[in-house]
C-alpha positions as CSV (number, residue, x, y, z in Angstrom):
1,X,0.0,0.0,0.0
2,X,1.4,3.3,-0.8
3,X,2.7,5.6,2.0
4,X,0.5,8.3,1.1
5,X,-2.6,6.1,1.5
6,X,-1.3,4.9,4.9
7,X,-0.9,8.4,6.2
8,X,-4.5,9.3,5.3
9,X,-6.3,6.7,7.2
10,X,-9.5,8.5,8.6
11,X,-11.2,7.6,11.8
12,X,-14.9,6.9,11.7
13,X,-17.7,5.7,14.0
14,X,-16.3,2.2,14.2
15,X,-12.6,3.0,14.0
16,X,-11.1,5.4,16.5
17,X,-7.4,4.2,16.1
18,X,-4.8,1.6,16.7
19,X,-2.2,1.4,19.5
20,X,0.7,-1.0,18.7
21,X,3.0,-2.5,21.3
22,X,6.5,-3.9,21.0
23,X,6.7,-6.3,24.1
24,X,9.7,-6.8,26.3
25,X,11.5,-5.2,29.3
26,X,12.0,-2.3,26.9
27,X,8.4,-1.9,26.2
28,X,7.4,0.5,23.4
29,X,4.1,1.6,22.0
30,X,2.9,3.9,19.0
31,X,-0.2,5.4,17.8
32,X,-1.5,8.1,15.4
33,X,-2.4,11.3,17.2
34,X,-5.8,12.1,15.6
35,X,-5.6,15.7,16.8
36,X,-2.6,16.1,14.5
37,X,-3.6,13.5,12.0
38,X,-0.4,12.9,10.4
39,X,1.6,12.7,13.6
40,X,2.8,9.4,14.9
41,X,3.6,9.3,18.7
42,X,5.9,6.7,19.9
43,X,7.1,6.0,23.5
44,X,9.1,3.6,25.4
45,X,9.7,2.5,29.0
46,X,12.1,0.1,30.7
47,X,10.2,-2.2,33.0
48,X,13.1,-3.4,35.2
49,X,13.1,-5.8,38.1
50,X,11.5,-9.2,38.8
51,X,8.9,-10.4,36.4
52,X,5.9,-10.0,38.8
53,X,6.9,-6.4,39.5
54,X,7.2,-5.6,35.8
55,X,3.8,-7.0,35.1
56,X,2.3,-5.1,38.0
57,X,3.9,-1.9,36.7
58,X,2.6,-2.3,33.3
59,X,-0.9,-3.2,34.4
60,X,-0.8,0.1,36.4
61,X,0.5,2.1,33.3
62,X,-1.9,0.8,30.7
63,X,-4.7,3.0,31.7
64,X,-2.3,6.1,31.6
65,X,-1.0,5.0,28.2
66,X,-4.5,4.8,26.7
67,X,-6.1,7.6,28.6
68,X,-7.7,10.2,26.4
69,X,-7.3,8.0,23.2
70,X,-10.4,5.9,22.5
71,X,-8.5,3.2,20.7
72,X,-10.5,0.5,18.9
73,X,-7.7,-1.9,18.1
74,X,-4.6,-3.0,20.2
75,X,-1.9,-4.9,18.2
76,X,1.2,-6.5,19.6
77,X,4.1,-8.6,18.3
78,X,3.5,-12.3,18.8
79,X,6.0,-13.5,21.3
80,X,8.3,-16.4,20.2
81,X,10.7,-18.6,22.2
82,X,13.9,-17.0,23.2
83,X,14.6,-19.1,26.1
84,X,12.5,-20.1,29.1
85,X,12.5,-16.8,31.2
86,X,12.1,-14.5,28.1
87,X,9.3,-16.6,26.8
88,X,7.4,-16.7,30.0
89,X,7.9,-12.9,30.4
90,X,6.7,-12.1,26.9
91,X,3.7,-14.4,27.0
92,X,2.8,-12.9,30.4
93,X,2.9,-9.4,28.9
94,X,0.8,-10.6,26.0
95,X,-1.8,-11.9,28.4
96,X,-1.8,-8.7,30.2
97,X,-2.2,-6.7,27.1
98,X,-5.1,-9.0,25.9
99,X,-6.8,-8.6,29.3
100,X,-6.4,-4.9,29.6
101,X,-7.4,-4.3,25.9
102,X,-10.4,-6.5,26.1
103,X,-11.5,-4.8,29.3
104,X,-11.1,-1.5,27.4
105,X,-13.4,-2.8,24.6
106,X,-10.6,-3.0,22.1
107,X,-10.1,-5.7,19.5
108,X,-6.8,-7.4,20.3
109,X,-4.7,-8.7,17.4
110,X,-1.2,-10.2,17.5
111,X,1.2,-10.1,14.5
112,X,4.2,-12.3,13.8
113,X,7.6,-10.5,13.9
114,X,8.6,-11.7,10.4
115,X,5.3,-10.3,8.9
116,X,6.0,-6.9,10.3
117,X,9.5,-6.9,9.1
118,X,8.5,-8.0,5.6
119,X,5.8,-5.4,5.5
120,X,8.2,-2.6,6.6
121,X,11.3,-3.6,4.7
122,X,10.6,-6.3,2.3
123,X,12.7,-8.7,4.3
124,X,11.2,-11.0,7.0
125,X,14.7,-11.0,8.7
126,X,15.5,-7.3,8.6
127,X,18.0,-5.9,11.1
128,X,17.2,-3.4,13.8
129,X,18.8,-0.7,11.6
130,X,16.6,-1.6,8.8
131,X,13.5,-1.3,11.0
132,X,14.6,2.0,12.2
133,X,15.0,3.2,8.7
134,X,11.6,1.9,7.7
135,X,9.9,3.6,10.6
136,X,11.6,6.9,9.6
137,X,9.9,6.5,6.2
138,X,6.6,6.3,8.0
139,X,7.2,9.5,9.8
140,X,9.1,8.4,12.9
141,X,11.7,10.9,14.1
142,X,13.5,8.9,16.8
143,X,16.2,6.2,16.9
144,X,14.9,3.7,19.4
145,X,14.7,0.3,18.0
146,X,11.7,-0.7,20.1
147,X,9.7,2.4,19.2
148,X,10.6,1.8,15.5
149,X,9.2,-1.7,15.8
150,X,5.9,-0.4,17.3
151,X,5.7,2.3,14.5
152,X,6.2,-0.4,11.8
153,X,3.6,-2.6,13.6
154,X,1.1,0.3,13.7
155,X,1.6,1.0,10.1
156,X,1.1,-2.6,9.2
157,X,-2.2,-2.6,11.3
158,X,-3.4,0.5,9.5
159,X,-2.5,-1.0,6.2
160,X,-4.5,-4.1,6.9
161,X,-7.4,-2.2,8.5
162,X,-10.1,-4.0,6.7
163,X,-9.0,-7.4,8.1
164,X,-8.6,-5.8,11.6
165,X,-12.1,-4.3,11.3
166,X,-13.6,-7.7,10.6
167,X,-12.0,-8.9,13.9
168,X,-13.8,-6.0,15.7
169,X,-17.2,-7.2,14.5
């Protein structure tokens, strides 16, 4: 889908926006600011400490992250095995996101990492630098690899909006 078309997604009665999450200790999220329609907002936070405290901190932060933005869709990268502790942590975060998103009446969709990379760069095994460069083409101004992943995921979700809308119904 051409970049111009991606940047002109309009919200309507059933679609109020997408928030995209890059999961991990270095959590990042991105969304389009509908007040400034072409502006993409990306943020990150390090959730450090033992797993249960990180989960609790994120559950506390989720309402603050989504406050004032009536998102309809929440997307996140599908966790994949990176070792026992990392896998448990990522799937735990995914579960918390699904619970919080569902409670907030959002459709929750996960997307495989290679799918996001292929969409953003044309290569399902793209490097971190490639993903940052792709995010910059979508309007991202920073240099954080996690924020860049969240921006690319956001753009993927917006580009595939019709399929996402079908999941909302």
